[in-house]
N, C-alpha and C positions, 0 to 999 in steps of 0.2 A: 250920137257920138258913132264915127266911120273908124271900123276896126282895119287894122292893116293884113295883109296877106300871111304873115308871120302870126298875128294874134288869132286869127281864124285856124292856122294850120295847128297851133299851140291847143285851141280847145277840142278840136275835131280829134286829134291826137288823144288828148283825156279822155274824149270821150269813150273810142274804142278802146283804152287800156282798162276803164271800168268795163265795157261788156265784156271783154276778153277774160277779166278777171273773176266776173261773173259766171260765166260760162264754165271757166277753168275749175270753179268752187263747186258746181254741180256734177263734177267727174264721181263715179262710186269711190268709194274706200278700200274695197276690196271685193273678192268673188263673193257669189249667193252662197248662204249656208243655210242647213236647215234646222228649223228652230225645234222642233218635235225630235225627244228621244225615243218615244214609241213608234216604232214603224209599222207592225201589223195591221190590215186594212187601210181606210184613207184616213186626212186629215186635212182639216180644211181653216184658212185664216176666216175669223169675224172681224176681226177690228184690231189696230195699232195704233199706239199714241207714244210721244217723244214728250219728256217734261223740260223744263226750262235748263235741268242740269245735264241733259243730254241722256238720261234713263230713258228706255223704251222699254214697254208693255207689250207684249203682243198675245193677243185673245185667241185662241184655235178649240174649233170643234173636233172631236175623236170620233168619227163614223164608229171604229170599231170598239169602241168602248161606250155604247149608247148614245153616242151624241153629246156624252159629257163634254164639260167646257175647261181648260186649262189656262194657265197662264204662265210664259215664259219672258223672262226680264234680262234686260242688256245696260251696260254703262255705256257710258260716251263713245269708249274706243271698240264698243262692239263684242266685248268679253261678257258672257253669260255670268249673270249673278246668282245664279242656282244650278245646280248639276241637273236637274230635269224639271221637265212644266210641272206646274202646282196644280193641283185639282179645285176649282172654285165653284161648283155646282153644276146645274144644268139651265137651260135658256138664257144664258150670260149673252148680251147681246151689245154689250159696250163695254170701253176700259179708258182711262184718264189717267194721266200723271201729273204730279207736282214738281215744283223745282228742288224739292228735298228727296225725290223718290217715292215718296208715300204715292197710293195708287186708288183709286175705284172701279169697283165693278159692278156696271147696273145690268139686271136681269128681270126677266118677266117671270111671275110665279101666282099660283092663285092667291085670292082677296076676299072672297065670298061668293057673290056669283057670278066671277069671271076671274080674268086674270088682272094683277096690277102690276108696278114699277116699283123695284125694289132696290136697294145700294148697300152694298157691304164697304168699308173703309180698311185700307192695309197699309202698315209703316212700310219702309224699305226693306227690312227684314222679311216682310211677308207675315208679321203677326196682325191679326184682326186688332184696329185700334176703336173702331165703332161697328158693331154687331149688325146685321142686316137689318135695315127697316124700310118702312114704305114710304114712297114718296106720295102717290097720290091719296087726298082724304078722302073721294067721293070713289066708292068701292061696286056701288049697283052699275052694271055692264061691265063691258070688257075695256080695259087701259091698255094701247099698245104702245111699249118702248120704243123710242126712236135715237135718242142721243144723248150723250153726256160729254162735258169738257170743263176741263180744270185749268185753272192757271199756275203761277209759280208761287203764289203762297197759299194754295191748296182751297182757296175756294172754288166752287163748282156750281154747275148750273145743269139740271136735267129737263128733256123735251120728251112730250109722249102725246099722242093723241087719245081722244076719248069719244066713243061713236060708234060709227060702223067700219070704222077702220080706214079703207081707200077712198070712199066717200062720205059726205056730209059730216065729217068729224070737227071735233072742237081741237084744237090745236093750244097743248097747255106747257106753262115752263116754271120751274121753281128754282129760286138759287139758295145755295148754302155756304155756309161759313165753313172752315177747314175740318172743324170738329164735328160737324154734321148736323148742327142747329140749323133749322131753317132760314131764313131771312125773312119770309113771311109766307102767306098762302099761296097756292097756286094760282099763277097769272093767264089768263085767256089771251093768247097770243091774235086768233083768228077764229071766227065761227063763220062755216062757208056751206052752203050747198051744193057746192061745185067739187068734181073729181079731185083730190089733191094726192099729194106722194110726198113722201118722206121728210124729215125735219132734220137739219144740221143746226150745230150750235158753234159758236166761237167767241172767248172770254179772255178780255184783257187783265191787266195787273191790279187794274181798279176793281174790278169784279164787274164791271158792265160787260154787258154781252149783245149779241146779234142772234138772231135765229132767222134761218132760210128755210125755206119750202115752195115745192112745185104745185101749181093750180091750173086746172082747166078751167077757164074761164067761159061764162055763159052769157048772151048768145055766142054760141062756137063759132070762131071766127079762124083761129090758128090750134096750135097744139097747146102742150101745157106751156105756161110761162113761170118765171122763176121770180119768188117774192121775198123779200126783207123785210125784218122790225127791230131796230132798238130800243134796248132796255138799259136802265140803271143798275148798279149794284143791288138796291133795292128791292127789284122787280117791278118798278115804275117803268111804263112805257115813254120813249123818247121820242113821241111821234107816232104816226099812223102808219100803218104797213105801204109800202111801196113795190112797184114793180123793180125787179132787176134788169131782165132781159129787154 
């Protein structure tokens, strides 16, 4: 079917309008504002997460107070939900927010022969609803905290590495229900003898999730490549790992 010049013009106009609207939506809502209320010494951002209802949690490290971790939260309008930041412990490395404003804090702590992976669940008022629990079953050696992701329903998944850390590491994930009940045992994402970097996670409304990481392939040809693997909400892999880059 041949389109008229007018039809083509209308289509192009619609495309440009959508692009303009998309770009306009990316404009900031206001000026930058300071999150930490305690200002002596230095403070730094560790992680930030926004839930489906627009609530945002900012996890910070306070160098002036022994590298302690604090969380401060905001609603969708950018208004602070607390007068000041809340102390949530030490060695916190991740935060995730649900659609109701409940949130989880992920941190590293001793679990026997080394460090393990721990999570605490809070409600929107900041009260602990599930006390801190250990994610990893294996406690021999080091477990390195990497990432946490939570969906609107409060289901969440935790990712970590087990082994040498930067090299020859096992990549593991474990999904949870909103009440902190594990869906199953930890699932091995990838066992690799190659150099690896990081783990990141994303979870959908049904609890299905994707794991990504960087890996240096051998024999060495390029630099690090990006890999991903998809999983069902049960923790069952939906296919093999694949290279993204």
